C-alpha positions in Angstrom: 3.2 50.3 -1.9 4.7 47.5 0.3 2.5 44.9 -1.5 3.8 46.1 -4.9 7.4 45.8 -3.7 6.7 42.2 -2.4 5.2 41.2 -5.7 8.3 42.5 -7.6 10.8 40.8 -5.4 9.1 37.4 -4.9 10.4 35.4 -7.9 8.5 32.1 -8.3 10.7 29.1 -7.7 11.2 26.7 -10.6 9.2 23.5 -10.3 11.1 20.7 -8.5 10.4 17.2 -9.9 11.0 14.5 -7.3 11.4 11.0 -8.7 11.0 8.3 -6.1 11.6 4.6 -6.5 9.9 1.5 -5.2 12.1 1.1 -2.2 10.5 4.2 -0.6 7.1 2.5 -0.8 8.4 -0.2 1.5 9.6 2.3 4.1 6.7 4.0 6.0 9.0 6.2 8.0 10.9 7.3 4.9 7.6 8.2 3.1 6.3 10.1 6.2 9.6 12.1 6.4 9.6 12.9 2.7 6.0 14.0 2.7 6.5 16.2 5.8 9.5 17.8 4.1 7.4 18.3 0.9 4.6 19.9 2.9 7.1 22.5 4.3 8.5 23.2 0.9 5.1 23.7 -0.7 4.1 26.0 2.2 7.3 28.0 1.4 6.3 28.5 -2.2 8.2 25.6 -3.8 6.1 23.9 -6.4 6.6 20.1 -6.4 5.7 17.2 -8.7 6.3 13.7 -7.5 6.9 10.9 -10.0 7.1 7.3 -9.0 7.8 3.8 -10.1 7.2 0.8 -7.8 9.3 -2.1 -9.0 9.1 -4.0 -5.7 5.2 -3.9 -5.8 5.2 -5.0 -9.4 7.5 -7.9 -8.6 5.3 -9.0 -5.7 2.1 -8.9 -7.8 3.7 -10.8 -10.7 5.0 -13.5 -8.3 1.6 -13.8 -6.7 0.2 -14.4 -10.2 2.9 -17.0 -11.1 4.5 -14.6 -13.6 8.2 -14.1 -14.1 10.1 -10.7 -14.2 12.6 -10.3 -17.0 14.8 -7.3 -17.6 16.9 -6.0 -20.5 19.5 -3.3 -19.8 17.9 -2.5 -16.5 14.4 -2.0 -18.1 11.5 -4.3 -17.3 10.3 -6.4 -20.2 6.5 -6.0 -20.3 4.5 -8.8 -22.1 0.8 -8.0 -22.8 -0.5 -10.5 -20.3 1.4 -8.7 -17.5 0.1 -5.2 -18.3 -3.1 -5.4 -16.1 -1.0 -6.4 -13.1 1.7 -3.8 -13.7 -0.9 -1.0 -14.3 -2.7 -2.0 -11.1 0.5 -2.0 -9.0 1.8 1.3 -10.3 -1.2 3.5 -11.2 -3.3 1.9 -8.5 -1.6 0.7 -5.3 1.8 2.5 -5.5 0.1 5.8 -6.4 -2.5 5.6 -3.7 0.1 4.6 -1.0 2.0 7.8 -1.8 -1.1 9.9 -2.0 -2.2 8.6 1.4 1.2 9.5 2.9 0.9 13.0 1.3 -2.6 13.6 2.7 -1.5 12.4 6.1 1.2 15.1 6.0 -1.3 17.8 5.1 -0.6 18.0 1.4 -3.4 18.6 -1.1 -2.4 16.1 -3.8 -3.7 14.5 -7.0 -2.9 10.9 -8.0 -2.5 10.8 -11.7 -0.6 9.1 -14.6 1.4 10.2 -17.6 -1.8 9.6 -19.7 -3.8 12.4 -18.1 -4.8 15.6 -19.9 -2.7 15.1 -23.0 0.5 15.8 -21.0 2.6 13.3 -22.9 2.7 11.5 -26.3 3.6 7.9 -25.8 4.9 5.2 -28.1 6.3 1.7 -27.8 10.0 2.0 -27.1 11.2 -1.3 -28.6 9.4 -4.5 -29.7 12.0 -6.4 -27.7 10.7 -4.8 -24.5 7.0 -5.5 -25.2 4.6 -2.9 -23.9 7.3 -0.5 -22.6 6.7 3.1 -23.5 8.7 6.1 -24.1 7.1 9.5 -23.7 7.6 13.0 -25.0 6.3 16.2 -23.4 3.1 17.6 -25.0 0.7 19.8 -23.0 1.6 21.3 -19.6 -1.7 23.2 -19.0 -3.2 20.8 -16.6 0.0 20.5 -14.5 0.3 24.3 -14.5 -3.3 24.7 -13.2 -2.6 22.1 -10.4 0.7 23.7 -9.4 -0.9 27.2 -9.4 -3.3 25.9 -6.8 -0.5 24.8 -4.5 -1.4 21.2 -5.0 1.2 18.4 -5.6 0.7 16.0 -8.5 1.8 12.4 -7.8 2.3 10.9 -11.2 2.6 7.1 -11.9 4.8 6.0 -14.8 1.9 4.5 -16.8 1.2 6.1 -20.2 -1.3 5.4 -23.0 -0.4 5.5 -26.7 -2.7 7.2 -29.2 -3.7 3.6 -30.2 -5.0 3.1 -26.7 -2.2 0.8 -25.5 -1.4 1.0 -21.8 2.4 1.3 -21.6 4.9 0.8 -18.7 7.4 3.7 -18.8 10.7 3.6 -16.8 10.1 6.0 -14.0 13.4 7.8 -14.4 12.5 8.5 -18.1 9.0 9.6 -17.0 10.5 12.1 -14.6 12.8 13.3 -17.4 9.9 14.0 -19.7 7.9 15.8 -16.9 10.9 18.0 -16.1 11.2 19.0 -19.7 7.4 19.6 -19.8 7.4 22.1 -16.9 11.0 23.5 -17.4 11.8 22.4 -13.9 14.7 20.9 -11.8 14.9 17.2 -11.6 15.9 15.3 -8.4 16.2 11.5 -8.6 15.7 10.1 -5.1 16.6 6.6 -4.2 17.7 4.7 -1.1 21.4 5.5 -1.7 22.9 9.0 -1.1 24.0 9.4 -4.7 26.5 7.7 -7.1 29.1 5.8 -5.2 32.7 5.1 -6.4 34.3 1.6 -6.3 35.1 2.1 -2.6 31.5 3.1 -1.6 32.3 6.8 -1.3 29.9 9.4 -2.6 30.9 11.2 -5.8 29.7 14.8 -5.5 29.8 15.7 -9.2 29.9 13.8 -12.6 30.1 14.8 -16.2 29.6 12.7 -19.4 33.2 11.5 -19.8 33.4 10.5 -16.1 30.1 8.6 -16.4 31.3 6.8 -19.5 34.5 5.7 -17.8 32.6 4.5 -14.6 30.0 2.6 -16.7 32.7 0.9 -18.7 34.5 -0.2 -15.6 31.3 -1.5 -14.1 31.1 0.9 -11.1 27.8 2.4 -12.6 25.5 -0.5 -13.6 21.9 -1.8 -13.8 19.3 0.6 -12.2 21.9 3.3 -11.3 23.0 3.3 -15.0 19.4 4.0 -16.1 19.2 6.7 -13.5 22.4 8.4 -14.4 21.6 8.3 -18.1 18.2 9.8 -17.5 19.8 12.5 -15.3 22.5 13.2 -18.0 19.8 13.5 -20.7 18.0 16.2 -18.8 21.1 18.0 -17.7 22.3 18.3 -21.3 18.8 19.2 -22.7 18.2 21.9 -20.1 21.8 23.1 -19.6 21.6 22.6 -15.8 22.7 20.0 -13.2 20.4 17.2 -12.1 20.6 15.8 -8.6 20.7 12.2 -7.5 20.1 12.1 -3.8 18.5 10.0 -1.0 14.9 10.2 0.4 16.5 8.9 3.6 17.7 12.5 4.2 14.6 14.3 3.0 15.6 17.5 4.9 18.3 17.9 2.3 15.7 18.8 -0.2 15.0 22.1 1.7 18.7 22.9 1.2 18.4 22.0 -2.4 15.4 24.2 -2.8 17.6 27.1 -1.4 20.3 26.5 -4.0 22.7 24.2 -2.1 24.1 21.0 -3.5 23.3 17.6 -2.1 24.0 14.0 -3.3 25.6 13.7 -6.8 25.2 16.5 -9.3 25.1 15.2 -12.9 26.6 18.0 -15.0 25.5 18.9 -18.6 
């Protein structure tokens, strides 16, 4: 009888999608702390998906190959000749560095990309950007299987179109599509504690009109602009707040898993 009661009361937690940026990959202690926190959360029944970019690794590899990085509105322009290097840096090195940190923390994890198991449909975003993709949610069954096992998917932001083109997807947009796919909660983790105002103070909550005003005045710009826009898109689509927080304070994620607010909440 007690078992039956436990089954009725134990509501499964919604999937938490953690998006991490390239700066984390350069901070071994930050990675270790984040993975130790993730291990505790998974043990406590919190399903997690980790999505990553790795801009700093890509920049290093392009430079080593005498290639130049160009950006348009915060998005990396991806010419065809750079694709093998970008795919190697993101789906290869960055993914395995995070997987190694996860395994060291005792997490059973899978390294994967947006192209796996028909999860996403992918298309070229804009001819101006080259082989940059945009993705739409398609089939969640593989992720559902992995999460049901208590494993953590670590997903690189590389997609493949139905024409077989390897595409570089902005990691914030990749995280957005994965959150939609699993009906989860999105947390965008970076090396800053959230969105800061013109005086460097943390803004605890932002809505669309506030974001527009801060973007026009130049307070929100470049990479943070892409991040905030991705967060707003998910917030509006799912009718729930999206968090922008710091991996430097990984323990805050446990508070977040328990319904407390951390970082900046982007409101729908």
